[in-house]
C-alpha positions as CSV (number, residue, x, y, z in Angstrom):
1,M,0.0,0.0,0.0
2,P,1.5,3.4,-1.0
3,A,2.5,6.0,1.6
4,F,0.5,9.1,1.3
5,T,2.0,12.5,2.1
6,D,0.8,14.4,5.2
7,T,-0.2,17.3,2.9
8,D,-2.5,15.0,0.8
9,L,-4.0,13.4,3.9
10,R,-4.7,16.8,5.4
11,I,-6.4,18.1,2.3
12,V,-8.6,15.0,1.9
13,R,-9.5,14.7,5.5
14,D,-10.4,18.4,5.8
15,L,-12.7,18.1,2.8
16,A,-14.2,14.8,4.1
17,A,-15.0,16.3,7.4
18,Q,-16.9,19.2,5.7
19,V,-18.9,16.7,3.6
20,R,-19.7,14.6,6.6
21,E,-20.8,17.7,8.6
22,L,-23.2,18.7,5.8
23,A,-24.6,15.2,5.5
24,L,-25.5,15.2,9.2
25,T,-27.4,18.5,9.1
26,E,-31.1,19.0,9.6
27,E,-31.3,20.4,6.1
28,Y,-30.1,17.2,4.5
29,D,-32.5,15.3,6.7
30,R,-35.3,17.4,5.3
31,R,-34.1,16.7,1.8
32,R,-34.1,13.0,2.4
33,Q,-37.6,13.1,3.8
34,R,-38.7,15.0,0.7
35,W,-37.3,12.3,-1.6
36,R,-38.6,9.5,0.6
37,D,-42.1,11.0,0.6
38,V,-42.4,11.4,-3.1
39,N,-41.0,8.0,-3.9
40,E,-43.3,6.3,-1.4
41,L,-46.2,8.2,-3.1
42,R,-46.8,10.3,0.0
43,R,-47.3,14.1,-0.5
44,P,-44.0,15.9,0.3
45,D,-43.8,19.5,1.3
46,R,-42.8,20.1,-2.4
47,A,-41.3,18.0,-5.2
48,P,-37.6,17.3,-5.0
49,V,-35.4,19.3,-7.4
50,W,-32.1,17.9,-8.4
51,C,-29.4,18.3,-11.1
52,R,-26.3,16.2,-12.0
53,I,-23.4,17.7,-13.8
54,A,-21.6,15.7,-16.5
55,L,-18.7,17.1,-18.5
56,A,-19.4,20.6,-17.2
57,R,-17.6,19.5,-14.0
58,R,-14.3,20.5,-15.6
59,E,-15.6,24.1,-16.0
60,V,-16.7,24.5,-12.3
61,L,-14.0,22.3,-10.8
62,P,-11.0,22.3,-13.1
63,D,-8.2,19.8,-12.4
64,S,-5.8,22.8,-12.1
65,D,-7.6,23.6,-8.8
66,L,-6.8,20.2,-7.3
67,Q,-4.0,20.2,-4.7
68,C,-3.3,16.5,-4.0
69,E,-0.3,14.8,-5.6
70,D,-1.2,11.1,-5.2
71,P,-3.7,9.9,-7.9
72,T,-5.9,8.1,-5.4
73,C,-6.0,11.1,-3.1
74,R,-6.5,13.4,-6.0
75,G,-9.5,11.4,-7.2
76,L,-11.0,11.5,-3.8
77,E,-10.4,15.2,-3.5
78,K,-12.2,15.8,-6.8
79,S,-15.2,13.9,-5.6
80,L,-15.4,15.6,-2.3
81,R,-15.0,19.1,-3.8
82,Y,-17.9,18.2,-6.1
83,Y,-20.1,17.4,-3.2
84,L,-19.2,20.7,-1.6
85,F,-19.9,22.6,-4.9
86,K,-23.2,20.8,-5.3
87,D,-24.2,22.0,-1.8
88,T,-23.8,25.7,-3.0
89,I,-26.4,25.1,-5.8
90,G,-29.2,24.7,-3.3
91,D,-31.0,21.8,-5.0
92,D,-32.0,18.7,-3.2
93,E,-28.6,17.0,-3.4
94,I,-28.1,14.4,-0.7
95,F,-25.1,12.3,0.3
96,E,-24.3,10.2,3.3
97,P,-21.8,10.8,6.1
98,W,-19.7,7.8,5.0
99,W,-17.6,6.9,2.0
100,G,-18.8,3.9,0.0
101,V,-16.3,1.4,-1.5
102,R,-17.8,-0.9,-4.1
103,A,-17.4,-4.6,-3.6
104,A,-15.1,-6.0,-6.2
105,I,-17.2,-8.5,-8.3
106,R,-15.1,-9.7,-11.2
107,C,-15.8,-11.4,-14.5
108,E,-14.2,-14.8,-14.4
109,E,-13.0,-14.6,-18.0
110,P,-12.9,-11.0,-19.2
111,P,-13.9,-9.2,-21.4
112,V,-17.4,-9.5,-20.1
113,W,-19.1,-10.6,-23.4
114,G,-16.0,-12.4,-24.8
115,L,-15.4,-9.3,-27.0
116,Q,-13.7,-6.1,-26.1
117,T,-16.1,-3.1,-26.2
118,K,-15.7,0.6,-25.5
119,Q,-12.5,0.8,-27.6
120,S,-12.0,4.4,-28.6
121,I,-11.3,5.1,-32.3
122,G,-11.5,8.9,-31.9
123,S,-12.5,11.6,-29.5
124,T,-12.7,15.4,-29.3
125,E,-11.8,17.9,-26.5
126,D,-15.5,18.7,-26.3
127,G,-16.4,15.1,-25.3
128,G,-17.3,13.6,-28.6
129,F,-16.2,10.0,-29.1
130,R,-16.5,7.0,-31.4
131,Y,-16.1,3.3,-30.4
132,Y,-15.1,0.2,-32.3
133,H,-17.9,-2.3,-32.4
134,P,-16.5,-5.9,-32.4
135,I,-19.6,-7.6,-34.1
136,E,-18.8,-6.5,-37.6
137,T,-20.9,-9.1,-39.5
138,P,-23.9,-11.2,-38.6
139,D,-21.7,-14.2,-38.2
140,D,-19.8,-12.4,-35.4
141,Y,-22.9,-12.7,-33.2
142,E,-21.7,-16.3,-32.4
143,K,-18.7,-14.8,-30.6
144,I,-20.9,-13.4,-27.8
145,R,-20.0,-15.4,-24.6
146,V,-22.2,-15.6,-21.4
147,P,-20.1,-14.2,-18.6
148,R,-19.8,-15.5,-15.0
149,F,-18.8,-13.6,-12.0
150,Y,-17.1,-14.0,-8.5
151,H,-16.5,-11.7,-5.5
152,D,-12.9,-10.9,-5.0
153,A,-13.0,-10.5,-1.2
154,E,-9.4,-9.7,-0.8
155,A,-9.6,-6.9,-3.3
156,T,-12.7,-5.5,-1.7
157,Q,-11.1,-5.5,1.8
158,R,-7.8,-4.0,0.4
159,A,-9.7,-1.1,-1.2
160,A,-11.8,-0.5,1.9
161,S,-8.7,-0.5,4.2
162,Q,-6.8,1.8,1.9
163,M,-9.7,4.3,1.9
164,Q,-10.0,4.2,5.6
165,D,-6.3,4.8,6.0
166,I,-6.7,7.9,3.8
167,L,-9.8,9.3,5.4
168,G,-8.8,8.4,9.0
169,D,-11.3,9.7,11.5
170,A,-12.7,12.3,9.2
171,M,-15.2,9.9,7.6
172,P,-16.1,6.2,8.1
173,V,-15.9,3.8,5.2
174,R,-18.5,1.3,4.2
175,I,-18.4,-1.5,1.7
176,E,-21.3,-1.3,-0.7
177,G,-22.4,-4.1,-2.9
178,Y,-24.4,-4.1,-6.2
179,P,-24.4,-6.3,-9.3
180,P,-21.8,-5.5,-11.8
181,L,-24.4,-5.8,-14.6
182,V,-28.0,-4.5,-14.6
183,P,-30.8,-4.8,-17.1
184,M,-29.4,-2.5,-19.7
185,H,-29.5,-5.0,-22.5
186,Q,-29.8,-2.5,-25.3
187,N,-26.7,-0.7,-24.1
188,Y,-24.6,-3.8,-24.0
189,L,-25.9,-4.9,-27.5
190,E,-25.2,-1.4,-29.0
191,A,-21.7,-1.5,-27.6
192,L,-21.1,-4.8,-29.3
193,R,-22.8,-4.2,-32.7
194,G,-23.2,-0.4,-33.2
195,M,-26.4,1.6,-33.5
196,A,-27.1,1.5,-37.2
197,P,-26.3,-2.2,-37.7
198,M,-28.4,-3.1,-34.5
199,M,-31.4,-1.3,-36.1
200,E,-30.9,-3.2,-39.3
201,D,-30.7,-6.5,-37.5
202,L,-33.9,-5.8,-35.6
203,A,-35.7,-5.5,-39.0
204,F,-33.9,-8.1,-41.1
205,R,-32.2,-10.5,-38.7
206,P,-34.5,-10.7,-35.7
207,E,-33.4,-14.2,-34.8
208,L,-29.8,-13.0,-34.2
209,V,-31.1,-10.2,-31.9
210,H,-33.2,-12.7,-29.9
211,R,-30.2,-15.0,-29.5
212,A,-28.0,-12.1,-28.4
213,M,-30.6,-10.8,-25.9
214,A,-31.0,-14.3,-24.5
215,K,-27.3,-14.5,-23.8
216,I,-27.2,-11.0,-22.4
217,T,-30.1,-11.8,-20.1
218,E,-28.2,-14.9,-18.9
219,G,-25.1,-12.8,-18.2
220,V,-27.0,-10.1,-16.3
221,L,-28.7,-12.8,-14.2
222,N,-25.3,-14.4,-13.5
223,A,-24.0,-11.0,-12.3
224,M,-27.1,-10.5,-10.1
225,R,-26.8,-14.0,-8.5
226,A,-23.1,-13.7,-8.0
227,A,-23.5,-10.4,-6.0
228,E,-26.4,-11.8,-4.0
229,E,-24.8,-15.2,-3.2
230,A,-21.6,-13.4,-2.2
231,G,-23.5,-11.7,0.6
232,V,-22.2,-8.2,-0.3
233,L,-25.4,-6.5,-1.4
234,T,-26.3,-3.3,0.6
235,P,-29.4,-1.1,0.5
236,N,-29.2,1.7,-2.1
237,N,-32.3,3.6,-1.1
238,H,-30.2,6.6,0.1
239,E,-29.3,8.1,-3.2
240,P,-30.9,11.0,-5.1
241,M,-33.7,10.1,-7.5
242,F,-34.6,6.8,-5.7
243,C,-34.1,7.7,-2.1
244,S,-37.0,6.0,-0.3
245,D,-38.0,4.1,2.8
246,P,-36.3,0.7,3.2
247,V,-37.4,-1.6,0.4
248,N,-39.2,-4.8,1.5
249,D,-38.1,-4.8,5.1
250,P,-34.4,-5.5,4.8
251,P,-32.7,-7.1,7.8
252,A,-31.3,-4.8,10.4
253,E,-27.9,-6.5,10.1
254,G,-26.2,-8.6,7.5
255,P,-26.5,-8.8,3.7
256,V,-29.7,-7.9,1.9
257,G,-31.2,-9.5,-1.2
258,L,-32.0,-8.1,-4.6
259,H,-35.6,-7.7,-3.5
260,N,-34.4,-5.0,-1.1
261,L,-32.8,-2.9,-3.8
262,W,-33.7,-0.3,-6.4
263,V,-32.6,-0.8,-10.0
264,A,-32.5,1.9,-12.7
265,S,-32.7,1.1,-16.4
266,N,-33.9,2.6,-19.7
267,S,-34.3,2.1,-23.4
268,Q,-32.5,5.0,-24.9
269,E,-31.1,3.0,-27.8
270,F,-34.6,1.9,-28.6
271,D,-36.1,5.4,-28.7
272,T,-37.1,5.1,-32.4
273,V,-38.3,1.5,-32.1
274,G,-42.1,1.0,-32.0
275,P,-43.9,-0.3,-28.9
276,A,-44.3,-3.8,-30.2
277,M,-40.7,-4.3,-31.2
278,H,-39.6,-2.6,-28.0
279,E,-41.5,-5.1,-26.0
280,E,-40.4,-8.1,-28.1
281,F,-36.7,-7.4,-28.4
282,L,-35.9,-5.5,-25.2
283,L,-38.5,-5.2,-22.5
284,S,-39.5,-8.8,-22.4
285,Y,-35.9,-9.7,-21.6
286,Q,-35.4,-6.8,-19.1
287,K,-38.5,-7.9,-17.2
288,V,-36.9,-11.3,-16.4
289,C,-34.3,-9.3,-14.5
290,F,-36.5,-6.6,-13.1
291,Q,-38.7,-9.0,-11.2
292,S,-35.8,-9.9,-8.8
293,F,-35.5,-6.2,-7.6
294,G,-37.7,-4.5,-5.1
295,R,-38.2,-1.2,-7.0
296,V,-37.6,-0.2,-10.6
297,Q,-36.9,3.2,-12.2
298,Y,-37.3,3.1,-16.0
299,G,-36.5,5.6,-18.6
300,C,-33.9,8.3,-19.4
301,C,-33.6,10.7,-22.4
302,E,-35.9,8.6,-24.7
303,S,-39.6,9.4,-25.2
304,L,-41.9,6.8,-23.6
305,S,-45.2,8.7,-23.9
306,N,-46.3,6.4,-26.7
307,K,-45.1,3.3,-24.8
308,T,-46.8,3.9,-21.5
309,D,-48.8,0.6,-21.7
310,I,-45.6,-1.5,-21.9
311,V,-43.7,0.5,-19.4
312,L,-46.5,0.2,-16.8
313,G,-46.2,-3.6,-17.3
314,I,-42.8,-3.6,-15.7
315,P,-42.8,-5.6,-12.4
316,N,-42.1,-3.5,-9.3
317,L,-42.1,-0.2,-11.3
318,R,-42.1,2.8,-9.0
319,I,-40.5,5.6,-11.0
320,F,-41.6,6.5,-14.6
321,V,-39.1,8.8,-16.2
322,S,-40.7,11.3,-18.5
323,S,-38.0,12.9,-20.6
324,F,-38.1,16.4,-22.1
325,W,-39.2,14.8,-25.3
326,S,-42.1,12.9,-23.8
327,D,-45.7,14.2,-23.8
328,I,-46.0,14.8,-20.1
329,A,-49.8,14.9,-20.3
330,K,-49.9,11.3,-21.7
331,V,-47.5,10.2,-18.9
332,I,-49.7,11.8,-16.2
333,E,-52.8,10.2,-17.7
334,A,-51.2,6.8,-17.7
335,C,-49.6,6.9,-14.3
336,Q,-52.8,8.2,-12.4
337,G,-50.8,8.8,-9.3
338,R,-49.8,5.2,-8.9
339,Y,-46.2,5.9,-9.8
340,C,-43.8,8.7,-9.2
341,I,-43.0,10.6,-12.4
342,M,-39.4,11.8,-12.8
343,W,-39.8,14.8,-15.1
344,R,-36.5,15.3,-16.9
345,Q,-35.5,18.8,-18.1
346,S,-33.5,19.8,-21.1
347,A,-30.0,20.7,-20.4
348,A,-29.8,22.9,-23.6
349,Q,-32.9,24.8,-22.6
350,V,-31.3,25.6,-19.2
351,T,-27.7,26.3,-20.2
352,L,-27.8,27.9,-23.7
353,P,-30.3,30.8,-23.6
354,A,-29.3,34.2,-22.1
355,T,-32.1,33.9,-19.6
356,L,-34.3,31.2,-18.0
357,D,-37.5,32.8,-19.1
358,E,-38.4,30.1,-21.6
359,H,-37.5,27.4,-19.1
360,R,-39.6,29.1,-16.4
361,A,-42.6,29.1,-18.7
362,H,-41.9,25.4,-19.5
363,L,-41.9,24.5,-15.8
364,E,-45.1,26.5,-15.2
365,R,-46.9,24.5,-18.0
366,G,-45.7,21.1,-16.8
367,L,-46.0,21.6,-13.1
368,S,-49.5,22.9,-13.4
369,M,-50.4,19.5,-14.9
370,L,-48.3,17.5,-12.4
371,Q,-49.8,19.2,-9.3
372,G,-51.4,16.6,-7.1
373,H,-49.3,13.8,-8.6
374,P,-46.1,12.4,-7.1
375,Y,-43.2,13.9,-9.2
376,Q,-39.6,14.9,-9.2
377,I,-37.8,17.6,-11.2
378,V,-34.5,16.4,-12.5
379,L,-31.9,18.0,-14.8
380,R,-29.0,15.8,-16.0
381,E,-26.3,15.4,-18.6
382,I,-25.0,18.9,-18.3
383,E,-22.0,19.0,-20.7
384,T,-21.3,22.7,-20.6
385,L,-22.4,25.9,-18.8
386,R,-20.9,28.1,-21.5
387,G,-19.0,30.2,-18.9
388,R,-22.2,30.7,-16.8
389,N,-21.0,29.0,-13.6
390,R,-23.9,30.4,-11.6
391,R,-26.6,29.1,-14.1
392,L,-27.4,26.0,-12.0
393,H,-27.8,28.1,-8.9
394,E,-30.3,30.2,-10.8
395,W,-32.0,27.1,-12.2
396,A,-32.4,25.5,-8.7
397,K,-33.9,28.7,-7.4
398,V,-36.4,28.9,-10.2
399,A,-37.3,25.2,-10.1
400,I,-37.8,25.2,-6.3
401,E,-40.0,28.3,-6.6
402,M,-42.2,26.5,-9.2
403,A,-42.2,23.3,-7.1
404,E,-43.4,25.2,-4.1
405,K,-46.1,26.9,-6.1
406,Y,-47.4,23.6,-7.4
407,A,-46.8,21.4,-4.3
């Protein structure tokens, strides 16, 4: 284990102490209660308002501002400073007074699907990228291998011990367990085949897609079982978006089961696929995995307003994600207050215009329809703030004002 300098340890521990202090405040308890209420279909004081920053983090927290020298300490410093920055925004950010270390659940024979994916073949400074897709011809589908997984207990304990050595008394460390694969079948298949060829195969080679989805389902189930059987699963109902009451009465001590966990999935790569094909080639396979989890959040940036019937057939569904491109009126009519609606906002509408006037009007229209229904207001995938580093603070203020008006 490397030796860390006193300077690096002092920096990290000071930041960790600040984060822990925030997490233990009454304000953060109020935020947690707000999330729990809406996700339990109780009426909160107002809807939760939350944003997550993507590539724009480099604009608000440039690497040049980091002070630690050691790469591990530097990464930890970056995460802790992000939490502290998020607190200044004033949205319903929540985090816990401990540091989570993910249990190391490994693939027995990597790469996961027997083929190397996510190999970059070009990128830009602005975040653009291209990947090589290893299934180049229909015959290559036979190369997909069903993965198996195991828990590397030594690696898990080593990582947790190292993190506790770094953080010292400033923040406790907890091992957190979750399956290494979740029901994101369409994402795994796209990484293997590529978007355009995958669409072509859905239309002209359906038998190949079905065989691939069957293998992917088996691999996801193997990952789920390996994590559960290793006894490393931990509750995940403390995170933004699906913070809730404990799911299905987990034991007070010891490992929990998949039925005590939330899972988040979506169908972004199937956005342009019709409801019948979506159900046949994707959702029918995802459902096999969803039924093991206690709660399901479904959707992301795709439009699901013309697919409400199939989405509402998901076992244990609790959060229906209505993207900016969905018809919110159709989603509200379908959900009827039986599910929490996560209303996603457009990052472009928030970050590009000179003012938030258009976005305020958009919120007014949507929230006037959502009033009386369980809902969240979520803004994600913020790639740039275009030099307006206070824009998210302004957005949170406007969104909270609207949420209070339509509580």
